[in-house]
PDBQT receptor file of N, H, CA, C and O in Angstrom, charges set to zero:
ATOM      1  N   MET A   1       3.283   8.664   2.555  1.00  0.00    +0.000 N 
ATOM      2  CA  MET A   1       1.546   8.482   2.499  1.00  0.00    +0.000 C 
ATOM      3  C   MET A   1       1.603   6.996   3.737  1.00  0.00    +0.000 C 
ATOM      4  O   MET A   1       2.315   5.993   3.769  1.00  0.00    +0.000 OA
ATOM      5  N   HIS A   2       0.279   7.590   4.797  1.00  0.00    +0.000 N 
ATOM      6  H   HIS A   2      -0.299   8.405   4.771  1.00  0.00    +0.000 HD
ATOM      7  CA  HIS A   2       0.153   6.375   5.391  1.00  0.00    +0.000 C 
ATOM      8  C   HIS A   2      -0.381   4.946   4.701  1.00  0.00    +0.000 C 
ATOM      9  O   HIS A   2      -0.606   4.964   3.491  1.00  0.00    +0.000 OA
ATOM     10  N   ARG A   3      -0.578   3.760   5.423  1.00  0.00    +0.000 N 
ATOM     11  H   ARG A   3      -0.395   3.745   6.406  1.00  0.00    +0.000 HD
ATOM     12  CA  ARG A   3      -0.853   2.633   5.198  1.00  0.00    +0.000 C 
ATOM     13  C   ARG A   3      -2.326   2.678   4.532  1.00  0.00    +0.000 C 
ATOM     14  O   ARG A   3      -2.579   2.320   3.382  1.00  0.00    +0.000 OA
ATOM     15  N   GLU A   4      -3.116   3.112   5.338  1.00  0.00    +0.000 N 
ATOM     16  H   GLU A   4      -2.911   3.403   6.273  1.00  0.00    +0.000 HD
ATOM     17  CA  GLU A   4      -4.713   3.147   5.297  1.00  0.00    +0.000 C 
ATOM     18  C   GLU A   4      -4.726   4.194   3.836  1.00  0.00    +0.000 C 
ATOM     19  O   GLU A   4      -5.613   3.959   3.015  1.00  0.00    +0.000 OA
ATOM     20  N   ASP A   5      -3.672   5.405   3.528  1.00  0.00    +0.000 N 
ATOM     21  H   ASP A   5      -2.952   5.596   4.195  1.00  0.00    +0.000 HD
ATOM     22  CA  ASP A   5      -4.563   6.187   2.850  1.00  0.00    +0.000 C 
ATOM     23  C   ASP A   5      -3.782   5.329   1.550  1.00  0.00    +0.000 C 
ATOM     24  O   ASP A   5      -4.311   5.800   0.544  1.00  0.00    +0.000 OA
ATOM     25  N   LEU A   6      -2.975   4.501   1.202  1.00  0.00    +0.000 N 
ATOM     26  H   LEU A   6      -2.544   4.118   2.020  1.00  0.00    +0.000 HD
ATOM     27  CA  LEU A   6      -2.353   4.090   0.500  1.00  0.00    +0.000 C 
ATOM     28  C   LEU A   6      -3.256   2.636  -0.023  1.00  0.00    +0.000 C 
ATOM     29  O   LEU A   6      -3.223   2.001  -1.077  1.00  0.00    +0.000 OA
ATOM     30  N   LEU A   7      -3.982   2.481   1.137  1.00  0.00    +0.000 N 
ATOM     31  H   LEU A   7      -4.009   2.997   1.993  1.00  0.00    +0.000 HD
ATOM     32  CA  LEU A   7      -4.985   0.893   0.331  1.00  0.00    +0.000 C 
ATOM     33  C   LEU A   7      -6.265   1.896  -0.292  1.00  0.00    +0.000 C 
ATOM     34  O   LEU A   7      -6.836   1.682  -1.361  1.00  0.00    +0.000 OA
ATOM     35  N   ARG A   8      -6.586   3.126   0.720  1.00  0.00    +0.000 N 
ATOM     36  H   ARG A   8      -6.122   3.301   1.588  1.00  0.00    +0.000 HD
ATOM     37  CA  ARG A   8      -7.834   3.615  -0.145  1.00  0.00    +0.000 C 
ATOM     38  C   ARG A   8      -7.503   4.221  -1.116  1.00  0.00    +0.000 C 
ATOM     39  O   ARG A   8      -8.485   4.370  -1.844  1.00  0.00    +0.000 OA
ATOM     40  N   GLU A   9      -6.673   4.633  -1.498  1.00  0.00    +0.000 N 
ATOM     41  H   GLU A   9      -5.876   4.511  -0.907  1.00  0.00    +0.000 HD
ATOM     42  CA  GLU A   9      -6.053   5.213  -3.261  1.00  0.00    +0.000 C 
ATOM     43  C   GLU A   9      -5.766   4.059  -4.206  1.00  0.00    +0.000 C 
ATOM     44  O   GLU A   9      -6.086   4.167  -5.390  1.00  0.00    +0.000 OA
ATOM     45  N   ALA A  10      -5.188   2.977  -3.754  1.00  0.00    +0.000 N 
ATOM     46  H   ALA A  10      -4.927   2.890  -2.793  1.00  0.00    +0.000 HD
ATOM     47  CA  ALA A  10      -5.318   2.138  -4.464  1.00  0.00    +0.000 C 
ATOM     48  C   ALA A  10      -6.433   1.526  -4.874  1.00  0.00    +0.000 C 
ATOM     49  O   ALA A  10      -6.636   1.247  -6.056  1.00  0.00    +0.000 OA
ATOM     50  N   ALA A  11      -7.429   1.210  -3.695  1.00  0.00    +0.000 N 
ATOM     51  H   ALA A  11      -7.264   1.437  -2.735  1.00  0.00    +0.000 HD
ATOM     52  CA  ALA A  11      -8.908   0.534  -4.249  1.00  0.00    +0.000 C 
ATOM     53  C   ALA A  11      -9.486   1.937  -5.138  1.00  0.00    +0.000 C 
ATOM     54  O   ALA A  11     -10.188   1.557  -6.075  1.00  0.00    +0.000 OA
ATOM     55  N   ARG A  12      -9.387   3.137  -5.085  1.00  0.00    +0.000 N 
ATOM     56  H   ARG A  12      -8.817   3.445  -4.323  1.00  0.00    +0.000 HD
ATOM     57  CA  ARG A  12      -9.617   4.003  -5.747  1.00  0.00    +0.000 C 
ATOM     58  C   ARG A  12      -9.587   3.630  -7.122  1.00  0.00    +0.000 C 
ATOM     59  O   ARG A  12     -10.536   3.273  -7.820  1.00  0.00    +0.000 OA
ATOM     60  N   PHE A  13      -8.112   3.784  -7.502  1.00  0.00    +0.000 N 
ATOM     61  H   PHE A  13      -7.341   4.075  -6.935  1.00  0.00    +0.000 HD
ATOM     62  CA  PHE A  13      -7.407   3.473  -8.656  1.00  0.00    +0.000 C 
ATOM     63  C   PHE A  13      -8.263   2.692  -9.548  1.00  0.00    +0.000 C 
ATOM     64  O   PHE A  13      -8.870   3.143 -10.519  1.00  0.00    +0.000 OA
ATOM     65  N   PHE A  14      -8.259   1.318  -9.079  1.00  0.00    +0.000 N 
ATOM     66  H   PHE A  14      -7.766   0.951  -8.290  1.00  0.00    +0.000 HD
ATOM     67  CA  PHE A  14      -8.681   0.177  -9.541  1.00  0.00    +0.000 C 
ATOM     68  C   PHE A  14     -10.383   0.024  -9.804  1.00  0.00    +0.000 C 
ATOM     69  O   PHE A  14     -10.990  -0.921 -10.307  1.00  0.00    +0.000 OA
ATOM     70  N   GLY A  15     -10.863   1.215  -9.313  1.00  0.00    +0.000 N 
ATOM     71  H   GLY A  15     -10.370   1.983  -8.904  1.00  0.00    +0.000 HD
ATOM     72  CA  GLY A  15     -12.433   1.577  -9.519  1.00  0.00    +0.000 C 
ATOM     73  C   GLY A  15     -13.532   0.899  -8.163  1.00  0.00    +0.000 C 
ATOM     74  O   GLY A  15     -14.747   0.731  -8.265  1.00  0.00    +0.000 OA
ATOM     75  N   TRP A  16     -12.803   0.648  -7.129  1.00  0.00    +0.000 N 
ATOM     76  H   TRP A  16     -11.815   0.785  -7.046  1.00  0.00    +0.000 HD
ATOM     77  CA  TRP A  16     -13.203   0.118  -6.050  1.00  0.00    +0.000 C 
ATOM     78  C   TRP A  16     -14.278   0.829  -5.235  1.00  0.00    +0.000 C 
ATOM     79  O   TRP A  16     -13.914   1.357  -4.184  1.00  0.00    +0.000 OA
ATOM     80  N   ALA A  17     -15.284   0.890  -5.516  1.00  0.00    +0.000 N 
ATOM     81  H   ALA A  17     -15.580   0.462  -6.370  1.00  0.00    +0.000 HD
ATOM     82  CA  ALA A  17     -16.193   1.837  -4.304  1.00  0.00    +0.000 C 
ATOM     83  C   ALA A  17     -15.941   1.495  -2.784  1.00  0.00    +0.000 C 
ATOM     84  O   ALA A  17     -16.141   2.343  -1.915  1.00  0.00    +0.000 OA
ATOM     85  N   ARG A  18     -15.605   0.539  -2.567  1.00  0.00    +0.000 N 
ATOM     86  H   ARG A  18     -15.442  -0.150  -3.274  1.00  0.00    +0.000 HD
ATOM     87  CA  ARG A  18     -15.329   0.327  -0.628  1.00  0.00    +0.000 C 
ATOM     88  C   ARG A  18     -14.437  -0.663  -0.875  1.00  0.00    +0.000 C 
ATOM     89  O   ARG A  18     -14.437  -1.270  -1.946  1.00  0.00    +0.000 OA
ATOM     90  N   LEU A  19     -13.368  -0.979   0.363  1.00  0.00    +0.000 N 
ATOM     91  H   LEU A  19     -13.367  -0.486   1.233  1.00  0.00    +0.000 HD
ATOM     92  CA  LEU A  19     -12.329  -1.525   0.541  1.00  0.00    +0.000 C 
ATOM     93  C   LEU A  19     -12.768  -2.475   1.440  1.00  0.00    +0.000 C 
ATOM     94  O   LEU A  19     -12.706  -2.220   2.642  1.00  0.00    +0.000 OA
ATOM     95  N   GLY A  20     -13.277  -3.716   0.980  1.00  0.00    +0.000 N 
ATOM     96  H   GLY A  20     -13.327  -3.924   0.003  1.00  0.00    +0.000 HD
ATOM     97  CA  GLY A  20     -13.583  -4.557   2.028  1.00  0.00    +0.000 C 
ATOM     98  C   GLY A  20     -12.749  -5.797   2.092  1.00  0.00    +0.000 C 
ATOM     99  O   GLY A  20     -12.003  -6.142   1.176  1.00  0.00    +0.000 OA
ATOM    100  N   ALA A  21     -12.933  -6.568   3.410  1.00  0.00    +0.000 N 
ATOM    101  H   ALA A  21     -13.539  -6.288   4.154  1.00  0.00    +0.000 HD
ATOM    102  CA  ALA A  21     -11.698  -7.386   3.588  1.00  0.00    +0.000 C 
ATOM    103  C   ALA A  21     -11.023  -8.267   2.737  1.00  0.00    +0.000 C 
ATOM    104  O   ALA A  21      -9.804  -8.416   2.815  1.00  0.00    +0.000 OA
ATOM    105  N   ASP A  22     -11.772  -8.905   1.874  1.00  0.00    +0.000 N 
ATOM    106  H   ASP A  22     -12.763  -8.784   1.811  1.00  0.00    +0.000 HD
ATOM    107  CA  ASP A  22     -10.967  -9.727   0.896  1.00  0.00    +0.000 C 
ATOM    108  C   ASP A  22      -9.784  -8.434   0.132  1.00  0.00    +0.000 C 
ATOM    109  O   ASP A  22      -8.612  -8.445   0.509  1.00  0.00    +0.000 OA
ATOM    110  N   ILE A  23     -10.239  -7.427  -0.891  1.00  0.00    +0.000 N 
ATOM    111  H   ILE A  23     -11.191  -7.418  -1.197  1.00  0.00    +0.000 HD
ATOM    112  CA  ILE A  23      -9.732  -6.188  -1.048  1.00  0.00    +0.000 C 
ATOM    113  C   ILE A  23      -8.406  -5.657   0.275  1.00  0.00    +0.000 C 
ATOM    114  O   ILE A  23      -7.268  -5.237   0.062  1.00  0.00    +0.000 OA
ATOM    115  N   ARG A  24      -8.777  -5.777   0.976  1.00  0.00    +0.000 N 
ATOM    116  H   ARG A  24      -9.701  -6.118   1.150  1.00  0.00    +0.000 HD
ATOM    117  CA  ARG A  24      -7.826  -5.040   2.095  1.00  0.00    +0.000 C 
ATOM    118  C   ARG A  24      -6.755  -6.214   2.129  1.00  0.00    +0.000 C 
ATOM    119  O   ARG A  24      -5.557  -5.947   2.227  1.00  0.00    +0.000 OA
ATOM    120  N   ASP A  25      -7.189  -7.440   2.050  1.00  0.00    +0.000 N 
ATOM    121  H   ASP A  25      -8.162  -7.657   1.970  1.00  0.00    +0.000 HD
ATOM    122  CA  ASP A  25      -5.786  -8.535   2.667  1.00  0.00    +0.000 C 
ATOM    123  C   ASP A  25      -5.108  -8.586   1.593  1.00  0.00    +0.000 C 
ATOM    124  O   ASP A  25      -3.883  -8.669   1.684  1.00  0.00    +0.000 OA
ATOM    125  N   ALA A  26      -5.806  -8.545   0.187  1.00  0.00    +0.000 N 
ATOM    126  H   ALA A  26      -6.801  -8.478   0.114  1.00  0.00    +0.000 HD
ATOM    127  CA  ALA A  26      -4.669  -8.488  -0.791  1.00  0.00    +0.000 C 
ATOM    128  C   ALA A  26      -4.008  -7.816  -1.058  1.00  0.00    +0.000 C 
ATOM    129  O   ALA A  26      -2.902  -8.156  -1.478  1.00  0.00    +0.000 OA
ATOM    130  N   LEU A  27      -4.473  -6.224  -0.909  1.00  0.00    +0.000 N 
ATOM    131  H   LEU A  27      -5.372  -5.948  -0.568  1.00  0.00    +0.000 HD
ATOM    132  CA  LEU A  27      -3.601  -5.115  -0.857  1.00  0.00    +0.000 C 
ATOM    133  C   LEU A  27      -2.802  -4.821   0.273  1.00  0.00    +0.000 C 
ATOM    134  O   LEU A  27      -1.861  -4.057   0.053  1.00  0.00    +0.000 OA
ATOM    135  N   THR A  28      -2.945  -5.239   1.427  1.00  0.00    +0.000 N 
ATOM    136  H   THR A  28      -3.708  -5.860   1.605  1.00  0.00    +0.000 HD
ATOM    137  CA  THR A  28      -1.565  -5.437   2.338  1.00  0.00    +0.000 C 
ATOM    138  C   THR A  28      -0.992  -6.729   2.129  1.00  0.00    +0.000 C 
ATOM    139  O   THR A  28      -0.179  -6.827   3.048  1.00  0.00    +0.000 OA
ATOM    140  N   GLY A  29      -0.952  -7.608   1.561  1.00  0.00    +0.000 N 
ATOM    141  H   GLY A  29      -1.613  -7.529   0.814  1.00  0.00    +0.000 HD
ATOM    142  CA  GLY A  29      -0.186  -8.197   1.443  1.00  0.00    +0.000 C 
ATOM    143  C   GLY A  29       0.789  -8.077   0.002  1.00  0.00    +0.000 C 
ATOM    144  O   GLY A  29       1.645  -8.904  -0.311  1.00  0.00    +0.000 OA
ATOM    145  N   ASP A  30       0.476  -6.987  -0.689  1.00  0.00    +0.000 N 
ATOM    146  H   ASP A  30      -0.219  -6.316  -0.435  1.00  0.00    +0.000 HD
ATOM    147  CA  ASP A  30       1.237  -6.575  -1.775  1.00  0.00    +0.000 C 
ATOM    148  C   ASP A  30       2.150  -5.550  -1.099  1.00  0.00    +0.000 C 
ATOM    149  O   ASP A  30       3.353  -5.344  -1.259  1.00  0.00    +0.000 OA
ATOM    150  N   ILE A  31       1.277  -4.978  -0.324  1.00  0.00    +0.000 N 
ATOM    151  H   ILE A  31       0.300  -5.145  -0.194  1.00  0.00    +0.000 HD
ATOM    152  CA  ILE A  31       2.439  -3.843   0.628  1.00  0.00    +0.000 C 
ATOM    153  C   ILE A  31       3.637  -4.760   1.041  1.00  0.00    +0.000 C 
ATOM    154  O   ILE A  31       4.839  -4.715   0.780  1.00  0.00    +0.000 OA
ATOM    155  N   ASP A  32       2.768  -5.713   1.872  1.00  0.00    +0.000 N 
ATOM    156  H   ASP A  32       1.791  -5.750   2.083  1.00  0.00    +0.000 HD
ATOM    157  CA  ASP A  32       3.978  -6.511   2.700  1.00  0.00    +0.000 C 
ATOM    158  C   ASP A  32       5.188  -6.955   1.625  1.00  0.00    +0.000 C 
ATOM    159  O   ASP A  32       6.402  -6.871   1.810  1.00  0.00    +0.000 OA
ATOM    160  N   ALA A  33       4.526  -7.419   0.530  1.00  0.00    +0.000 N 
ATOM    161  H   ALA A  33       3.540  -7.487   0.380  1.00  0.00    +0.000 HD
ATOM    162  CA  ALA A  33       5.990  -8.157  -0.468  1.00  0.00    +0.000 C 
ATOM    163  C   ALA A  33       6.620  -6.963  -0.938  1.00  0.00    +0.000 C 
ATOM    164  O   ALA A  33       7.788  -7.102  -1.301  1.00  0.00    +0.000 OA
ATOM    165  N   LEU A  34       6.148  -5.889  -1.012  1.00  0.00    +0.000 N 
ATOM    166  H   LEU A  34       5.199  -5.776  -0.717  1.00  0.00    +0.000 HD
ATOM    167  CA  LEU A  34       7.232  -4.713  -1.565  1.00  0.00    +0.000 C 
ATOM    168  C   LEU A  34       8.119  -4.300  -0.246  1.00  0.00    +0.000 C 
ATOM    169  O   LEU A  34       9.295  -3.978  -0.416  1.00  0.00    +0.000 OA
ATOM    170  N   PHE A  35       7.715  -4.309   0.681  1.00  0.00    +0.000 N 
ATOM    171  H   PHE A  35       6.760  -4.571   0.819  1.00  0.00    +0.000 HD
ATOM    172  CA  PHE A  35       8.602  -4.355   2.161  1.00  0.00    +0.000 C 
ATOM    173  C   PHE A  35       9.409  -5.198   1.948  1.00  0.00    +0.000 C 
ATOM    174  O   PHE A  35      10.587  -4.905   1.740  1.00  0.00    +0.000 OA
ATOM    175  N   ALA A  36       9.007  -6.325   1.950  1.00  0.00    +0.000 N 
ATOM    176  H   ALA A  36       8.050  -6.563   2.119  1.00  0.00    +0.000 HD
ATOM    177  CA  ALA A  36      10.318  -7.606   1.572  1.00  0.00    +0.000 C 
ATOM    178  C   ALA A  36      11.092  -7.747   0.880  1.00  0.00    +0.000 C 
ATOM    179  O   ALA A  36      12.085  -8.474   0.914  1.00  0.00    +0.000 OA
ATOM    180  N   ALA A  37      10.590  -6.800  -0.117  1.00  0.00    +0.000 N 
ATOM    181  H   ALA A  37       9.784  -6.210  -0.145  1.00  0.00    +0.000 HD
ATOM    182  CA  ALA A  37      11.557  -6.360  -1.964  1.00  0.00    +0.000 C 
ATOM    183  C   ALA A  37      12.358  -5.559  -1.859  1.00  0.00    +0.000 C 
ATOM    184  O   ALA A  37      13.410  -5.747  -2.469  1.00  0.00    +0.000 OA
ATOM    185  N   GLY A  38      12.180  -4.184  -0.948  1.00  0.00    +0.000 N 
ATOM    186  H   GLY A  38      11.325  -4.031  -0.452  1.00  0.00    +0.000 HD
ATOM    187  CA  GLY A  38      12.698  -3.495  -0.549  1.00  0.00    +0.000 C 
ATOM    188  C   GLY A  38      12.218  -2.556  -1.728  1.00  0.00    +0.000 C 
ATOM    189  O   GLY A  38      13.127  -1.840  -2.147  1.00  0.00    +0.000 OA
ATOM    190  N   GLY A  39      11.108  -2.410  -2.302  1.00  0.00    +0.000 N 
ATOM    191  H   GLY A  39      10.369  -2.993  -1.961  1.00  0.00    +0.000 HD
ATOM    192  CA  GLY A  39      10.762  -1.323  -3.108  1.00  0.00    +0.000 C 
ATOM    193  C   GLY A  39      10.000  -0.648  -2.230  1.00  0.00    +0.000 C 
ATOM    194  O   GLY A  39       9.665   0.312  -2.923  1.00  0.00    +0.000 OA
ATOM    195  N   LEU A  40       9.311  -0.432  -0.795  1.00  0.00    +0.000 N 
ATOM    196  H   LEU A  40       9.584  -1.212  -0.231  1.00  0.00    +0.000 HD
ATOM    197  CA  LEU A  40       8.786   0.497  -0.091  1.00  0.00    +0.000 C 
ATOM    198  C   LEU A  40       9.743   0.469   1.340  1.00  0.00    +0.000 C 
ATOM    199  O   LEU A  40      10.390  -0.521   1.680  1.00  0.00    +0.000 OA
ATOM    200  N   ILE A  41       9.702   1.643   2.033  1.00  0.00    +0.000 N 
ATOM    201  H   ILE A  41       9.177   2.447   1.756  1.00  0.00    +0.000 HD
ATOM    202  CA  ILE A  41      10.386   2.268   3.072  1.00  0.00    +0.000 C 
ATOM    203  C   ILE A  41       9.175   2.672   4.050  1.00  0.00    +0.000 C 
ATOM    204  O   ILE A  41       8.034   2.925   3.661  1.00  0.00    +0.000 OA
ATOM    205  N   ARG A  42       9.633   2.691   5.439  1.00  0.00    +0.000 N 
ATOM    206  H   ARG A  42      10.559   2.486   5.755  1.00  0.00    +0.000 HD
ATOM    207  CA  ARG A  42       8.798   3.428   6.577  1.00  0.00    +0.000 C 
ATOM    208  C   ARG A  42       9.482   4.679   6.806  1.00  0.00    +0.000 C 
ATOM    209  O   ARG A  42      10.675   4.533   7.068  1.00  0.00    +0.000 OA
ATOM    210  N   SER A  43       9.032   5.944   6.778  1.00  0.00    +0.000 N 
ATOM    211  H   SER A  43       8.063   6.063   6.566  1.00  0.00    +0.000 HD
ATOM    212  CA  SER A  43       9.389   6.922   7.207  1.00  0.00    +0.000 C 
ATOM    213  C   SER A  43       8.776   7.799   8.145  1.00  0.00    +0.000 C 
ATOM    214  O   SER A  43       7.686   7.331   8.474  1.00  0.00    +0.000 OA
ATOM    215  N   GLU A  44       9.010   8.814   8.678  1.00  0.00    +0.000 N 
ATOM    216  H   GLU A  44       9.895   9.195   8.410  1.00  0.00    +0.000 HD
ATOM    217  CA  GLU A  44       7.951   9.695   9.852  1.00  0.00    +0.000 C 
ATOM    218  C   GLU A  44       6.619  10.330   9.005  1.00  0.00    +0.000 C 
ATOM    219  O   GLU A  44       5.638  10.759   9.612  1.00  0.00    +0.000 OA
ATOM    220  N   GLY A  45       6.730  10.334   7.329  1.00  0.00    +0.000 N 
ATOM    221  H   GLY A  45       7.527   9.985   6.836  1.00  0.00    +0.000 HD
ATOM    222  CA  GLY A  45       5.621  10.535   6.960  1.00  0.00    +0.000 C 
ATOM    223  C   GLY A  45       4.778   9.591   6.750  1.00  0.00    +0.000 C 
ATOM    224  O   GLY A  45       3.579   9.802   6.568  1.00  0.00    +0.000 OA
ATOM    225  N   GLY A  46       5.336   8.403   6.751  1.00  0.00    +0.000 N 
ATOM    226  H   GLY A  46       6.311   8.231   6.899  1.00  0.00    +0.000 HD
ATOM    227  CA  GLY A  46       4.491   6.930   6.420  1.00  0.00    +0.000 C 
ATOM    228  C   GLY A  46       5.249   6.118   5.601  1.00  0.00    +0.000 C 
ATOM    229  O   GLY A  46       6.350   5.859   6.086  1.00  0.00    +0.000 OA
ATOM    230  N   LEU A  47       4.943   5.448   4.119  1.00  0.00    +0.000 N 
ATOM    231  H   LEU A  47       4.049   5.658   3.725  1.00  0.00    +0.000 HD
ATOM    232  CA  LEU A  47       5.342   5.039   3.564  1.00  0.00    +0.000 C 
ATOM    233  C   LEU A  47       5.827   5.654   2.316  1.00  0.00    +0.000 C 
ATOM    234  O   LEU A  47       5.213   6.498   1.663  1.00  0.00    +0.000 OA
ATOM    235  N   MET A  48       7.243   5.041   1.980  1.00  0.00    +0.000 N 
ATOM    236  H   MET A  48       7.741   4.355   2.510  1.00  0.00    +0.000 HD
ATOM    237  CA  MET A  48       7.372   5.794   0.508  1.00  0.00    +0.000 C 
ATOM    238  C   MET A  48       7.902   4.801  -0.026  1.00  0.00    +0.000 C 
ATOM    239  O   MET A  48       8.024   3.688   0.484  1.00  0.00    +0.000 OA
ATOM    240  N   PRO A  49       8.426   5.320  -1.629  1.00  0.00    +0.000 N 
ATOM    241  CA  PRO A  49       9.105   4.452  -2.221  1.00  0.00    +0.000 C 
ATOM    242  C   PRO A  49      10.959   4.153  -2.147  1.00  0.00    +0.000 C 
ATOM    243  O   PRO A  49      11.631   5.083  -2.593  1.00  0.00    +0.000 OA
ATOM    244  N   SER A  50      11.467   3.346  -1.796  1.00  0.00    +0.000 N 
ATOM    245  H   SER A  50      10.922   2.591  -1.434  1.00  0.00    +0.000 HD
ATOM    246  CA  SER A  50      12.553   3.122  -1.646  1.00  0.00    +0.000 C 
ATOM    247  C   SER A  50      13.643   4.107  -2.551  1.00  0.00    +0.000 C 
ATOM    248  O   SER A  50      13.010   4.795  -3.352  1.00  0.00    +0.000 OA
ATOM    249  N   GLU A  51      14.984   4.314  -2.606  1.00  0.00    +0.000 N 
ATOM    250  H   GLU A  51      15.498   3.755  -1.955  1.00  0.00    +0.000 HD
ATOM    251  CA  GLU A  51      15.382   5.048  -3.358  1.00  0.00    +0.000 C 
ATOM    252  C   GLU A  51      15.999   4.432  -4.901  1.00  0.00    +0.000 C 
ATOM    253  O   GLU A  51      16.373   5.196  -5.790  1.00  0.00    +0.000 OA
ATOM    254  N   GLY A  52      16.026   2.892  -5.029  1.00  0.00    +0.000 N 
ATOM    255  H   GLY A  52      15.721   2.271  -4.307  1.00  0.00    +0.000 HD
ATOM    256  CA  GLY A  52      16.241   2.512  -6.046  1.00  0.00    +0.000 C 
ATOM    257  C   GLY A  52      14.787   2.188  -6.967  1.00  0.00    +0.000 C 
ATOM    258  O   GLY A  52      14.732   1.651  -8.073  1.00  0.00    +0.000 OA
ATOM    259  N   SER A  53      13.854   2.609  -6.276  1.00  0.00    +0.000 N 
ATOM    260  H   SER A  53      13.899   3.046  -5.377  1.00  0.00    +0.000 HD
ATOM    261  CA  SER A  53      12.460   2.073  -6.830  1.00  0.00    +0.000 C 
ATOM    262  C   SER A  53      12.120   3.353  -7.888  1.00  0.00    +0.000 C 
ATOM    263  O   SER A  53      11.085   3.344  -8.555  1.00  0.00    +0.000 OA
TER     264      SER A  53
């Protein structure tokens, strides 16, 4: 899944109709934290959970 799709789907999951700058910043920080912790990896198709997640 591409980052923009993940951001949009996460916002939709939480019931937010729009993805404003504050929400985008918060979700982007969460995605970056998942990368740092090894929970997400990048692949040709976009982002995906790591094998151990």
